[in-house]
DRENDO-1510 file (C-alpha; in Angstrom, 1 decimal, always signed):
<recs>
REC; n; res; u; v; w
REC; 1; MET; -0.1; +0.2; +0.0 .
REC; 2; ALA; +1.4; +3.1; -0.9 .
REC; 3; ILE; +1.4; +6.1; +1.0 .
REC; 4; GLN; -0.1; +9.4; +0.3 .
REC; 5; MET; +1.5; +12.5; +0.6 .
REC; 6; PRO; -0.1; +16.1; +0.7 .
REC; 7; PRO; +0.3; +17.4; -3.1 .
REC; 8; SER; +2.5; +20.6; -1.6 .
REC; 9; LEU; +4.9; +18.0; +0.0 .
REC; 10; GLU; +5.2; +16.0; -3.2 .
REC; 11; ARG; +6.1; +19.2; -4.8 .
REC; 12; VAL; +8.8; +20.4; -2.6 .
REC; 13; LEU; +10.3; +16.7; -2.7 .
REC; 14; SER; +10.0; +16.8; -6.4 .
REC; 15; LEU; +11.9; +20.2; -6.8 .
REC; 16; ALA; +14.5; +19.0; -4.4 .
REC; 17; ARG; +14.7; +15.5; -6.4 .
REC; 18; MET; +14.2; +13.7; -3.4 .
REC; 19; ASP; +12.6; +10.3; -4.7 .
REC; 20; PHE; +13.6; +8.0; -2.2 .
REC; 21; ALA; +14.3; +5.5; -5.1 .
REC; 22; PRO; +18.0; +6.0; -6.0 .
REC; 23; ALA; +19.0; +3.5; -8.7 .
REC; 24; ARG; +22.5; +3.6; -7.2 .
REC; 25; GLN; +24.7; +1.6; -5.0 .
REC; 26; GLN; +25.4; +3.6; -1.8 .
REC; 27; PRO; +29.3; +4.3; -1.3 .
REC; 28; SER; +30.9; +2.1; +0.7 .
REC; 29; ALA; +31.7; +2.8; +4.6 .
REC; 30; ALA; +35.4; +2.7; +3.8 .
REC; 31; ARG; +35.0; +5.4; +1.1 .
REC; 32; VAL; +33.0; +7.6; +2.9 .
REC; 33; ALA; +35.7; +7.5; +5.6 .
REC; 34; VAL; +38.6; +8.1; +3.5 .
REC; 35; ALA; +36.6; +10.9; +2.0 .
REC; 36; ALA; +36.2; +12.1; +5.6 .
REC; 37; VAL; +39.6; +12.0; +6.5 .
REC; 38; LEU; +41.1; +14.0; +3.4 .
REC; 39; SER; +38.2; +16.3; +3.5 .
REC; 40; VAL; +39.3; +17.2; +7.3 .
REC; 41; ALA; +43.2; +17.4; +6.1 .
REC; 42; GLY; +42.1; +19.4; +3.2 .
REC; 43; SER; +40.1; +21.8; +4.6 .
REC; 44; LEU; +42.4; +22.4; +7.3 .
REC; 45; ALA; +45.1; +22.8; +5.0 .
REC; 46; ALA; +43.0; +25.3; +2.9 .
REC; 47; ASP; +42.3; +27.2; +6.0 .
REC; 48; ALA; +46.2; +27.2; +7.2 .
REC; 49; ALA; +46.9; +28.2; +3.5 .
REC; 50; LEU; +44.3; +31.1; +3.1 .
REC; 51; VAL; +45.4; +32.4; +6.5 .
REC; 52; VAL; +48.8; +32.9; +5.4 .
REC; 53; ILE; +48.0; +34.3; +2.1 .
REC; 54; GLY; +45.2; +36.5; +4.1 .
REC; 55; THR; +47.7; +37.7; +6.4 .
REC; 56; ALA; +50.1; +38.7; +3.5 .
REC; 57; ILE; +47.9; +40.5; +1.5 .
REC; 58; PHE; +46.2; +42.3; +4.6 .
REC; 59; PRO; +49.1; +42.6; +7.3 .
REC; 60; SER; +46.5; +44.2; +9.5 .
REC; 61; THR; +44.9; +41.2; +10.0 .
REC; 62; ARG; +48.0; +39.3; +11.6 .
REC; 63; GLY; +47.5; +38.0; +15.1 .
REC; 64; TYR; +43.7; +38.1; +14.5 .
REC; 65; VAL; +41.9; +35.8; +16.9 .
REC; 66; HIS; +40.0; +33.4; +14.6 .
REC; 67; PHE; +43.2; +32.9; +12.5 .
REC; 68; GLN; +44.5; +30.8; +15.2 .
REC; 69; PHE; +44.7; +27.3; +14.4 .
REC; 70; SER; +43.1; +26.1; +17.2 .
REC; 71; ASP; +39.9; +28.5; +17.0 .
REC; 72; TYR; +39.2; +27.6; +13.1 .
REC; 73; ALA; +40.5; +23.8; +13.5 .
REC; 74; LYS; +37.6; +22.6; +15.9 .
REC; 75; LEU; +34.8; +24.4; +13.9 .
REC; 76; THR; +36.2; +23.2; +10.6 .
REC; 77; VAL; +36.4; +19.7; +11.9 .
REC; 78; ILE; +32.7; +19.2; +13.2 .
REC; 79; GLY; +31.2; +20.8; +9.9 .
REC; 80; VAL; +33.3; +18.5; +7.8 .
REC; 81; VAL; +32.1; +15.8; +10.1 .
REC; 82; ILE; +28.5; +16.6; +9.5 .
REC; 83; ALA; +29.0; +17.1; +5.9 .
REC; 84; CYS; +30.5; +13.5; +5.7 .
REC; 85; LEU; +27.6; +11.9; +7.8 .
REC; 86; ALA; +25.0; +14.1; +5.6 .
REC; 87; TRP; +26.4; +12.6; +2.0 .
REC; 88; PRO; +25.4; +8.7; +2.6 .
REC; 89; VAL; +21.8; +10.3; +3.6 .
REC; 90; VAL; +21.6; +12.0; +0.5 .
REC; 91; THR; +22.7; +9.1; -1.7 .
REC; 92; ARG; +19.9; +7.3; +0.0 .
REC; 93; ILE; +17.0; +9.8; -0.6 .
REC; 94; THR; +17.5; +10.8; -4.1 .
REC; 95; SER; +18.5; +9.6; -7.5 .
REC; 96; GLU; +20.6; +12.7; -8.3 .
REC; 97; PRO; +22.9; +12.8; -5.3 .
REC; 98; ARG; +25.4; +15.1; -6.9 .
REC; 99; TRP; +23.0; +17.8; -8.0 .
REC; 100; LEU; +21.2; +17.9; -4.4 .
REC; 101; PHE; +24.2; +17.6; -2.4 .
REC; 102; PHE; +26.0; +20.6; -4.3 .
REC; 103; ARG; +22.8; +22.8; -3.6 .
REC; 104; MET; +23.0; +21.7; -0.1 .
REC; 105; ALA; +26.7; +22.7; +0.0 .
REC; 106; ILE; +25.8; +26.1; -1.5 .
REC; 107; ALA; +22.8; +26.5; +1.2 .
REC; 108; VAL; +25.0; +25.6; +3.8 .
REC; 109; THR; +27.7; +27.9; +2.9 .
REC; 110; LEU; +25.5; +30.9; +3.0 .
REC; 111; VAL; +24.2; +30.2; +6.3 .
REC; 112; LEU; +27.9; +29.8; +8.0 .
REC; 113; TRP; +28.4; +33.1; +6.4 .
REC; 114; LEU; +25.7; +34.6; +8.4 .
REC; 115; PRO; +27.8; +34.7; +11.8 .
REC; 116; ASP; +30.8; +36.2; +9.6 .
REC; 117; LEU; +28.3; +39.1; +8.6 .
REC; 118; TYR; +27.1; +39.4; +12.2 .
REC; 119; ILE; +30.6; +39.6; +13.6 .
REC; 120; LEU; +31.6; +42.3; +10.7 .
REC; 121; VAL; +28.5; +44.3; +11.9 .
REC; 122; LYS; +29.8; +43.9; +15.5 .
REC; 123; GLY; +33.1; +45.7; +14.6 .
REC; 124; GLN; +35.4; +43.2; +13.3 .
REC; 125; PRO; +37.8; +43.9; +10.7 .
REC; 126; PRO; +36.4; +43.3; +7.2 .
REC; 127; ARG; +39.4; +42.2; +5.6 .
REC; 128; ALA; +39.6; +39.2; +8.4 .
REC; 129; VAL; +36.1; +38.4; +7.7 .
REC; 130; ALA; +36.3; +38.3; +4.1 .
REC; 131; VAL; +39.2; +35.9; +4.6 .
REC; 132; LEU; +37.1; +33.9; +6.8 .
REC; 133; MET; +34.0; +33.9; +4.4 .
REC; 134; VAL; +36.6; +32.5; +1.7 .
REC; 135; MET; +37.8; +29.8; +4.4 .
REC; 136; HIS; +34.3; +28.6; +4.6 .
REC; 137; LEU; +33.7; +28.7; +0.7 .
REC; 138; ALA; +37.1; +26.5; +0.7 .
REC; 139; ILE; +36.1; +23.9; +3.4 .
REC; 140; ALA; +32.8; +23.6; +1.2 .
REC; 141; LEU; +34.8; +22.9; -1.9 .
REC; 142; VAL; +36.8; +20.9; -0.7 .
REC; 143; THR; +34.8; +18.7; +1.2 .
REC; 144; TYR; +32.1; +18.8; -1.6 .
REC; 145; ASN; +34.7; +17.1; -3.9 .
REC; 146; CYS; +36.2; +14.5; -1.8 .
REC; 147; LEU; +32.8; +13.1; -1.3 .
REC; 148; VAL; +31.4; +13.1; -4.5 .
REC; 149; HIS; +34.6; +11.8; -5.9 .
REC; 150; ILE; +36.4; +9.4; -3.5 .
REC; 151; ALA; +32.9; +8.2; -1.8 .
REC; 152; ARG; +30.9; +8.3; -5.2 .
REC; 153; VAL; +27.9; +6.3; -6.0 .
REC; 154; LYS; +27.5; +4.1; -8.8 .
REC; 155; THR; +24.3; +3.5; -10.9 .
REC; 156; ALA; +22.5; +0.5; -10.5 .
REC; 157; SER; +23.6; -0.7; -13.7 .
REC; 158; ALA; +26.9; +0.0; -13.5 .
REC; 159; ALA; +26.8; -1.9; -10.0 .
REC; 160; GLY; +25.5; -4.8; -11.3 .
REC; 161; LEU; +22.3; -4.2; -9.6 .
REC; 162; PRO; +18.7; -4.4; -11.2 .
REC; 163; ALA; +16.9; -0.9; -11.4 .
REC; 164; PRO; +14.2; -0.6; -8.9 .
REC; 165; GLY; +11.0; +0.3; -10.3 .
REC; 166; PRO; +7.7; -1.7; -11.3 .
REC; 167; ASP; +9.2; -4.3; -13.5 .
REC; 168; TYR; +11.8; -5.5; -11.0 .
REC; 169; HIS; +9.5; -5.6; -8.2 .
REC; 170; ALA; +6.7; -7.5; -10.3 .
REC; 171; ASP; +9.1; -10.1; -11.1 .
REC; 172; HIS; +10.5; -10.5; -7.5 .
REC; 173; ARG; +7.8; -10.9; -5.3 .
REC; 174; THR; +7.2; -13.6; -3.2 .
</recs>
């Protein structure tokens, strides 16, 4: 028996391409773990490089409290781990996980810029805040690419699995 959803919810799910019937093989836990480790390492390296570049371009930002490794590292690790936990979920709820995850990465990055804008309004140095915003963007780029390329999903046909659908289920009823 199929569950009937309200039309408004069906429209929202359709817009987000959430069909709950992906014809894909899920990424292995090992690949997700490798992608997570590389995402954390790559994001921390990108952050450190951006701090070096930012302070070289804007010498007035040297010593800025949020440019301390201990300050940005813990938040970077937390954010990357959350994204890495989200990727397998996304691959299970949509037939187009990269499409949805890309849009989610954009949305999350925009939300994470809100605290940056808040501290800017509260008087933090604009150049330092700009570097923080670029750091958020770099983390999103590194994490997205590690997950979708290292912990990639395979289509059902490439994985040797039968595609879900009425014909498959009709032939395999018990």
